[in-house]
C-alpha positions in Angstrom: 0.0 0.0 0.0 1.3 3.5 -0.8 0.9 6.2 1.8 1.1 10.0 1.7 2.5 11.6 4.8 2.3 15.4 5.5 3.4 17.5 8.4 7.0 16.2 8.4 9.7 18.3 10.0 11.8 20.2 7.5 15.0 18.4 8.5 13.5 14.9 7.8 15.0 12.8 5.0 14.1 9.5 3.4 15.9 7.4 6.1 14.0 9.2 8.9 10.7 8.6 7.2 11.5 4.9 6.6 12.6 4.4 10.2 9.4 6.0 11.6 7.2 3.5 9.7 9.4 0.5 10.1 8.2 0.4 13.7 4.9 -1.0 12.2 6.3 -3.3 9.5 8.4 -3.6 6.3 8.9 -0.5 4.3 9.6 -1.1 0.6 10.4 2.5 -0.2 10.3 6.0 1.4 10.8 9.3 -0.3 10.6 12.8 1.2 9.8 15.6 -1.3 12.6 18.1 -1.5 12.7 21.7 -2.5 14.7 22.0 -5.8 16.7 25.0 -4.6 17.4 24.3 -0.9 17.3 20.5 -1.1 15.4 20.6 2.2 12.2 18.7 3.0 9.0 20.3 1.7 7.2 18.7 4.7 5.6 15.8 3.0 6.6 12.4 1.5 5.4 9.1 0.2 6.2 5.5 1.2 5.2 2.0 0.2 4.6 -0.8 2.6 4.0 -4.3 1.0 1.6 -5.5 3.6 -1.7 -3.6 3.7 -2.4 -4.6 7.3 0.9 -3.1 8.5 0.3 0.0 6.5 -3.2 0.4 7.9 -1.8 -0.1 11.5 0.9 2.6 10.8 -1.7 4.9 9.4 -4.0 4.6 12.4 -1.1 5.0 14.9 0.6 7.9 13.2 -2.2 10.0 11.7 -2.7 13.0 14.0 0.5 12.3 16.0 2.3 15.4 17.3 6.0 15.7 16.4 8.7 17.8 17.9 8.0 21.5 17.1 4.2 21.1 17.3 3.7 19.7 13.8 0.9 17.2 13.5 1.3 14.3 11.0 -1.3 13.5 8.4 -1.1 10.0 7.1 -3.5 8.6 4.4 -3.5 6.2 1.5 -1.8 7.8 -1.5 -4.0 8.4 -4.6 -2.6 7.1 -7.8 -1.9 9.9 -10.2 -3.0 9.3 -13.8 -0.1 8.6 -16.1 0.5 11.5 -18.6 -1.0 10.6 -21.9 0.1 11.5 -25.3 -1.5 14.4 -27.2 -5.0 14.0 -28.2 -5.7 14.2 -31.9 
């Protein structure tokens, strides 16, 4: 299951995100969105957990959790983005 996570601290990186969710199960991939200019976190990221039950447990446990600095996490199932299509005739 793919998850979207918002409310991340700006000093978070991919490893931090992965480690936070590994407490609930296997994490296949974790990616924090970075600002192109500063290369710092934009405060959100995506991760994939192969077992849906573990992903749902992590979502329930971490959604709404308060982090250092007063930020509150928002964790939900990621929506698949439509693949860009070729030009229409």
